[in-house]
N, C-alpha and C positions, 0 to 999 in steps of 0.2 A: 505494498498499499504505498510505503515513503518512498519507493521508488518511484513508482507510478504520479503521485504529486510530483517528485521532483521534475520530474521529465514532462509534464503538462506547464508547469511552471516552464520551464527554461522553455518550450515553445511555443506561449504566450510571453515570454521578454522577446525570441527573436525574432517574431510577428509586430509585436509593437516598435523594436530599432529598426525593422525596415521599412513602417511606414514612418517612422520619424529621418533617416534618411530620405527618402524619396519624397517630402515634405519638406525638408531644409533646401534638398538640389534645387527642388520646383520656384523654391520661394526666391532666391540666390540667382537662377536665371533671371526670374519676372524683375530684379533690381537690374540685372544689368542690360536688363530692355531699357529699362525707363533710362538709365543713365548714358546709353550711349544715344537716345533718343531725346534725351533732353528736356524730356514731360516729368522730371524727377518730381518727388511731393516732398515739401521741403522739412514740412509736420514728422515726414515716417523716417527721412533721412537723418535728421537732428532732433536728437531726443534734447529736451528742456530741463534746464536747473532744477525744476518740478519733478521732473520724474523720478523712477528710486535707485538706489545706490545699484542693484542689477544690473539693471537696462541701461545707464550709467556705463557700466564696467564692461559692462559687453560694446555699448558702441563703442567706445575706445579700444576693443581690439578688433574692430572693425565688422559686428555684426549688428547691423541697423537695419534688417528686412524687419516686416511689419510680423510680430507675432514668434519672435526670438524668446525673446525671454520666457515663455512659455513651454517652449522647446526644449528651451538647456534646464529649467522644472525640468520637465518630462526627462528628455535626459540625464541630468542627477537620478532622479526614482529609477531609471531603468538598468542604469549602471551599478547603484546599490544592488537593484534585484537580483541583476546580472553577478556581482560580486558576492551576495550572498548564497545565491546558488549553487555556485564555485567552492564556494567553503562547503555550505554543507555536502555535495556530493564528495569531494577528495577525504570530509572528515572520514563519510559515511564507506567509504573506498579505501580508505588508510594508508594512501600515497604517502603521507609523511609522516606514517607508523612506519611503514617499511623500508624508506628510507634510512629513519633513524636506527633503524636493526641494523641497516648495511654499515653505516656510520662506525656500530659499534667496536667492530675492526681496525678503525684508525687510533690512531695514537692520542694518549688520553687527555692531551688539552684540545683536541680538535672534537674529539668526541662529547669532553663535557662543555664545549663551547656551541655544539652545535644540537647538543638534546634539548636547551630552551628554545633552540630559534624551529626546529621543527614542532616541538608545540605549541607554539605560537603561530605557525606558517598559512593555516589555514589563515586567521581572523586579519593577519599582515595583506592577505593575496586579495582578502576581501575589501583590507582600505584600501589598498594601490587601484584595484580596478573602480570602487568606489570615486576615487579623488583623479579618476580620467579625465571627465567633462573638464572641470575645474584648473586643467593642468595642460588641456591644451588649449582653452581661452586665453591661461596666462602664456604659452609660449606664441602663442598668436600674437597678444599684446606686446613681447617682447620685441618680435619680428617687426610685428608693423613700427615699433619706433627705432630701431635700426632701421629697417628701408629708408625714413625719412628724413633721417643725421646723413643717410649717404646720398640723397637725393638734393637736400638742401643747397650746399655747395654750389653744384653743376648748375642748378635750374635760378640763384642768386646772380651767379655770374653772367647766366643769359638773358636775364633780368637786366643786369646795369650793361651788357652790352648794348642789347637793345635800346634801351632808354637812350641811351648818348646818341645812339644814330639816330634819331628825333621819334622813334616811337612812343605815343605812352601806355599809359600802364595797361589799358584795358590790349589795345591792341598787341602787346609785346604778351600779354597772355594768354592769348589765343594763337599766337603764331608757336610758344612753349607747346603747348596741348596740341597743335596739329602736328608738330613735328615729334612730337612720342609715340610710339605704337605700343608698347607694353602699360599695361595697367598697373600701374605703380602706386601703392598709397598715396604718396603725395600729389601724383597726377589726378587721383579721385574726387582729391579733397581741393588741389583747385579748378578741376572741374566743376565740381557743387559747388564752391564759391562763386565762380563764373554764372552760374545760374543764378543765386540768388541777386548778384548785382543787376544782370538781365530782369531780375524781375520786380526790381525796384528798391528793393531793400539799399537804406545808404550804406557807403562801404567804409565806415567807422565800423556798423555793424556788422560786417561781413568779416571781417577782419578778426573781429573778437570774438566772433562766431566759430570762426576756423580755430582760434588760439584753443576753445573748450572743446572744438571737437577730436581734438590731438593728443593734445597736454605733452606736447615734447619742449624741451627746455628753449633748444634755438629755433624753433618757430616760433615759438613764443616772444622771445624777444624781438625778432622781424617783424611780426605783427603790431607789437608794440611801438616800435621805433617809426611803422609804416603808416599806424594810427596820431600820435602825432604828428609824422609830417601832413598828414592830412589835416589837422585840427590848425596847423600853424601856416598853412601855405607855403612849404618847402618843396624843392623840385624831386621829384622820384629818382633821377637818374642821380644824384649825388647819394641819398640817402640808400641806394640799392649798393652803389661802392664803396659805403660805406658800409654797410651790412656782410656784404660779398668777405674786402676784406677782413672785421672782425671776428666772423666766421670761420675762415682758414688759419688765424691766428690761436684761435682756440683751439681748434682739432688739431693745430700743430703742438701748444701745451696739453692739451690730454695724449699727444701719441707718446710724448716724452716724460710724463708722468706716468705713463706706465711702462715705459720703456725700466724706465728707475726701477721701479716695484718689481721688475723681474727676476733680476736676484732673489730680491727676498724670498719671491714665491717660486724658487727654485732650489731651496733649501729642504723642504722636505721632500720631496722625492729625490734630490742625493744624497743626503740621510739614510731614507728608507729604501734606496735602491740600490745606491751608485756605489757606496762606500760599504756594505759589507760583500758585495761582488769583488770589488776590489781589493779588500783585506783576506778573501778568499782564494782569489787568486795569487798574491805576492807575498801570504803568510802560511798559508795552505800546505806548502813541501817542507818549509820548515820549519814548522811546529808539527809535521807526522814524524820528519827525520828526532825530529825531539822525542818524543814520546818513543816511540822505537829507540834511541839512546837508553831512555830514562828506561824502559823495559829490559834490554840487556843488562843494564845494572842492577835493574831490583833481581834476576836470574841470576846474573853471580854473584850475588849472596846465599 
């Protein structure tokens, strides 16, 4: 009876997961068509500050399609159910008990360490599967921030070059978006910015919404400088050139900081992995000869 219940639960979980994946892909395709056609709905694409924290967190990771929050909650529930089913099945089949019996033939220290690990392994597996949706969104957010920080210096240089050649900000933005073929996160956000300006939203508010949508430090500084230039009436070409130079300087300083921190980070792998092997290769033969000499002296007595 327990086996039948576990099988039915597993089948229901797989069916719900299939439904969730198909609905997610459908919503993603609809959002992509809306962006390509230019008929984007700002209320669906840009969550307001009054939205929930979960909706805001998903939006920062790039998940802004309608029903994303509900789909994420369902995914978390499904992952929890699947993890619980995997933990129950592995406990009922005694998989980790068998592995623990096999580990008893290992040295004493390894066997003592693997005992508690195999005892709590089903529940650790349950926690890992249940946390999978959160880890996916967290990784997507990191990848999005990294992609924006990588593309922003190039975009700022293009903005500065086009502005110095005589084009306005809107015309420069159109040229940059037309030249970009790959849908990178920064290009998507600039495209939404362009749709907002065409919809009649003031440019200052568009820059602020762009900063709130991404929450990336370098892009926030750029948006603040553009807002200030818009309010005081300064030239965009000078501001863009200065922002591009400042961003290159900050990236150079960050690279120098990471380069100076590299020796400190290498201490642990050097001490834990390289030095023991070096000592074993260099001092091993001498230690063996010394032990043989001591053994010969002891047997001589």
